[in-house]
C-alpha positions as CSV (number, residue, x, y, z in Angstrom):
1,M,75.9,122.6,125.1
2,E,79.2,124.1,126.2
3,A,77.4,127.0,127.8
4,Y,75.2,124.7,129.8
5,F,78.1,122.7,131.2
6,A,80.1,125.9,131.8
7,S,77.3,127.4,133.9
8,Q,76.9,124.1,135.8
9,I,80.6,123.9,136.5
10,K,80.8,127.5,137.6
11,E,77.8,127.1,139.9
12,R,79.1,124.0,141.6
13,A,82.6,125.4,141.9
14,G,81.2,128.5,143.6
15,E,79.2,126.3,146.0
16,L,82.3,124.3,146.9
17,R,84.4,127.5,147.4
18,Q,81.7,128.7,149.8
19,L,81.8,125.4,151.7
20,E,85.6,125.4,151.8
21,E,85.7,128.9,153.2
22,E,83.6,127.7,156.1
23,S,86.0,124.8,156.7
24,S,89.8,124.7,157.1
25,N,92.3,126.0,154.6
26,A,93.5,122.6,153.4
27,P,95.9,122.2,150.5
28,A,94.6,121.5,147.1
29,A,92.8,118.1,147.1
30,D,93.0,115.4,144.4
31,W,89.7,116.4,142.9
32,Q,91.0,120.0,142.4
33,R,94.0,118.7,140.6
34,E,91.8,116.4,138.5
35,L,89.7,119.4,137.5
36,A,92.8,121.3,136.5
37,V,93.9,118.3,134.3
38,L,90.5,118.1,132.8
39,D,90.5,121.8,132.1
40,S,93.8,121.5,130.3
41,T,92.7,118.5,128.3
42,Y,89.5,120.4,127.3
43,A,91.6,123.3,126.0
44,Q,93.7,120.8,124.0
45,L,90.5,119.2,122.6
46,K,89.2,122.7,121.7
47,T,92.3,123.3,119.6
48,E,92.1,119.8,118.1
49,L,88.5,120.4,117.0
50,Y,89.5,122.6,114.2
51,R,92.3,120.4,113.0
52,N,90.7,117.0,113.3
53,P,89.0,115.5,110.2
54,E,86.4,113.9,112.5
55,P,85.1,116.8,114.6
56,D,82.2,114.7,116.0
57,M,84.7,112.5,117.9
58,V,86.3,115.5,119.4
59,L,83.0,117.1,120.3
60,D,82.0,113.9,122.0
61,A,85.3,113.9,124.0
62,M,84.7,117.6,124.9
63,N,81.2,116.8,126.1
64,R,82.4,113.8,128.1
65,N,85.1,116.0,129.7
66,L,82.5,118.5,130.8
67,Q,80.2,115.8,132.2
68,I,83.1,114.3,134.2
69,R,83.9,117.7,135.7
70,V,80.2,118.3,136.7
71,D,80.2,114.7,138.2
72,I,83.4,115.4,140.2
73,L,82.0,118.7,141.5
74,N,78.6,117.1,142.4
75,Q,80.3,114.3,144.2
76,Q,82.5,116.7,146.1
77,L,79.5,118.8,147.1
78,R,77.7,115.8,148.5
79,T,80.8,114.8,150.4
80,R,81.2,118.3,151.9
81,E,77.6,118.6,152.8
82,R,77.7,115.2,154.6
83,M,80.8,116.4,156.5
84,L,79.0,119.6,157.5
85,E,76.0,117.6,158.6
86,Y,78.1,115.2,160.6
87,H,80.0,118.0,162.4
88,T,76.7,119.8,163.0
89,D,74.9,116.7,164.4
90,E,77.9,115.4,166.3
91,P,77.1,117.2,169.6
92,E,73.6,115.8,169.6
93,V,74.8,112.3,168.9
94,A,77.4,112.6,171.7
95,K,74.6,113.8,174.1
96,N,72.4,110.8,173.2
97,N,75.3,108.4,173.8
98,R,76.0,109.8,177.2
99,K,72.4,109.4,178.3
100,R,72.6,105.6,177.8
């Protein structure tokens, strides 16, 4: 399961990097900081897995952590794509408004 989520996270992060290269070089966003915190938490959970008497609880927390990261990346991708669509369509909308 970890391999699946890791590949999903890597794929979406790559897509976001590509979209961000096309846009401005803004400072780190909240979602990027949140991913860093989740990554750190995941590392702690991984260490805890071998010490915890109930590994299933830790595994559930690890899976939820990965799911949250994928959700954050998906949401950010949708937001970026909408922004690009808006900026791409903006001149056409402006033309239509001027014709009225």
